C-alpha positions as a printed NumPy array, in Angstrom:
array([[ 28.519,  36.23 , -76.896],
       [ 30.139,  33.235, -75.242],
       [ 32.364,  33.16 , -72.177],
       [ 33.758,  29.664, -71.789],
       [ 30.713,  27.419, -72.014],
       [ 28.264,  30.186, -71.01 ],
       [ 26.22 ,  32.073, -73.576],
       [ 24.938,  35.648, -73.268],
       [ 22.978,  37.86 , -75.641],
       [ 24.129,  41.352, -76.571],
       [ 20.619,  42.803, -77.009],
       [ 19.786,  42.536, -73.295],
       [ 20.618,  44.326, -70.066],
       [ 21.81 ,  42.314, -67.055],
       [ 21.616,  42.625, -63.28 ],
       [ 24.204,  41.601, -60.693],
       [ 21.837,  38.824, -59.616],
       [ 21.928,  37.367, -63.166],
       [ 18.491,  38.306, -64.46 ],
       [ 18.156,  39.711, -67.973],
       [ 15.772,  42.302, -69.323],
       [ 14.815,  43.2  , -72.867],
       [ 13.322,  46.661, -73.194],
       [ 10.783,  47.177, -75.971],
       [  9.314,  50.664, -75.784],
       [  7.814,  50.929, -72.303],
       [  7.585,  47.136, -71.873],
       [ 10.238,  44.998, -70.202],
       [ 10.617,  41.267, -70.757],
       [ 12.426,  39.558, -67.867],
       [ 14.183,  36.207, -67.507],
       [ 17.221,  34.485, -66.044],
       [ 20.46 ,  34.059, -67.949],
       [ 22.568,  31.037, -68.822],
       [ 24.87 ,  31.444, -65.82 ],
       [ 21.914,  31.67 , -63.434],
       [ 20.102,  28.614, -64.785],
       [ 23.257,  26.498, -64.487],
       [ 23.899,  27.648, -60.935],
       [ 20.302,  26.821, -59.966],
       [ 20.483,  23.358, -61.497],
       [ 17.54 ,  21.363, -62.787],
       [ 14.522,  23.641, -62.348],
       [ 11.463,  21.835, -61.015],
       [  9.047,  24.686, -60.198],
       [  8.559,  28.414, -60.648],
       [  6.179,  30.573, -58.676],
       [  5.315,  33.202, -61.273],
       [  4.658,  36.8  , -60.236],
       [  1.035,  37.918, -59.996],
       [ -0.362,  39.884, -62.897],
       [ -1.079,  43.469, -61.86 ],
       [  1.499,  43.497, -59.046],
       [  3.813,  46.482, -58.911],
       [  7.457,  45.573, -58.373],
       [ 10.308,  47.941, -57.51 ],
       [ 13.681,  47.674, -59.241],
       [ 15.677,  44.878, -57.587],
       [ 12.607,  43.855, -55.563],
       [ 11.534,  40.221, -55.276],
       [  9.905,  39.121, -58.536],
       [  9.368,  35.384, -57.979],
       [ 10.986,  32.186, -56.734],
       [ 12.431,  29.243, -58.603],
       [ 12.862,  25.8  , -57.07 ],
       [ 15.396,  23.289, -58.296],
       [ 16.44 ,  19.907, -57.024],
       [ 19.157,  21.595, -54.963],
       [ 17.851,  25.035, -53.909],
       [ 15.164,  27.701, -53.854],
       [ 16.287,  30.918, -55.489],
       [ 14.79 ,  34.389, -55.26 ],
       [ 14.549,  36.155, -58.623],
       [ 14.717,  39.949, -58.534],
       [ 13.239,  42.42 , -60.977],
       [ 15.799,  44.37 , -63.014],
       [ 13.27 ,  47.205, -63.516],
       [ 10.311,  48.746, -61.682],
       [  6.867,  48.307, -63.105],
       [  3.555,  46.502, -63.195],
       [  3.288,  42.853, -64.256],
       [  1.181,  42.666, -67.424],
       [  1.805,  39.047, -68.473],
       [  3.437,  35.882, -67.152],
       [  4.796,  33.021, -69.221],
       [  2.336,  30.167, -68.677],
       [  4.548,  27.869, -70.782],
       [  7.258,  27.826, -68.092],
       [  4.673,  27.395, -65.357],
       [  3.799,  24.027, -66.91 ],
       [  7.355,  23.251, -68.115],
       [  9.82 ,  25.083, -65.821],
       [ 12.728,  23.057, -67.258],
       [ 12.519,  25.343, -70.316],
       [ 14.372,  27.904, -68.193],
       [ 17.306,  25.469, -68.262],
       [ 17.163,  24.496, -71.907],
       [ 16.225,  27.897, -73.399],
       [ 16.957,  30.636, -70.837],
       [ 16.692,  33.502, -73.338],
       [ 13.515,  32.27 , -75.033],
       [ 11.802,  31.269, -71.791],
       [ 11.   ,  34.62 , -70.253],
       [  9.334,  34.884, -66.853],
       [  7.14 ,  37.946, -67.284],
       [  6.435,  41.143, -69.14 ],
       [  5.962,  44.364, -67.259],
       [  4.974,  47.914, -68.033],
       [  8.093,  49.822, -67.015],
       [  7.586,  52.565, -64.468],
       [ 10.874,  54.364, -65.153],
       [ 13.02 ,  53.544, -68.182],
       [ 15.87 ,  55.621, -66.747],
       [ 16.45 ,  52.778, -64.257],
       [ 18.336,  50.894, -66.962],
       [ 21.351,  52.991, -65.926],
       [ 21.508,  50.664, -62.881],
       [ 21.888,  47.614, -65.143],
       [ 24.836,  46.299, -67.128],
       [ 25.311,  46.177, -70.889],
       [ 26.715,  42.964, -72.338],
       [ 30.289,  44.299, -72.125],
       [ 29.865,  45.389, -68.502],
       [ 28.236,  42.081, -67.598],
       [ 30.992,  40.065, -69.276],
       [ 33.571,  41.886, -67.144],
       [ 31.448,  41.21 , -64.058],
       [ 30.803,  37.536, -64.802],
       [ 34.413,  36.728, -65.799],
       [ 35.504,  37.489, -62.23 ],
       [ 32.876,  35.093, -60.864],
       [ 33.576,  32.302, -63.36 ],
       [ 37.355,  32.527, -62.794],
       [ 36.99 ,  31.956, -59.017]])
């Protein structure tokens, strides 16, 4: 679904800090969305989360560095990191060019009921339209 020049997928859940999560059974795949990657600018480095770490919902997941800022990325769900995307570690600019294909990590979800704290595509569109219009 497109809003202006931004693109969002309807099969994901979104957080207020512009991370996305795809839930597959008890596994969550986490990344940043199109709005977030544009706000960050040209991404130069990502410090991936550590495999095995337990992260609380909305807790610090990792940091991304761009030419203009360092941004904290927060976890949309609680769980344990089971895999990180080594492809973006070597080519962090993929987060800019393919934000929905270039996931950050996979985690074993601790509590799937936490998705109630996230936004569906329709809720996120309402949320993001207010930000984009400002």
